[in-house]
C-alpha positions, 0 to 999 in steps of 0.5 A: 238856335232858330225857330226850326232847329229848336222844333227840330230837336222837340219833334226828335226828343218825342219820337224818340220817346215813343210819345206822338205828338202833333205839331199845329198853330202858326208854324205848321201852317207856315210850312204850308205855304199860309203865310202868319206873322206868329212864328209860335210852334204849337205841339200837341201831346 
């Protein structure tokens, strides 16, 4: 499983349960073009 697949599955599970969340940290900054060396995904629930 890739990191994109893992983040998608967690996000889908949270959305399916109606739990509000926010994706933060290096994963989200990488998606916006601000490169960081780590590839972790941090969720605020």
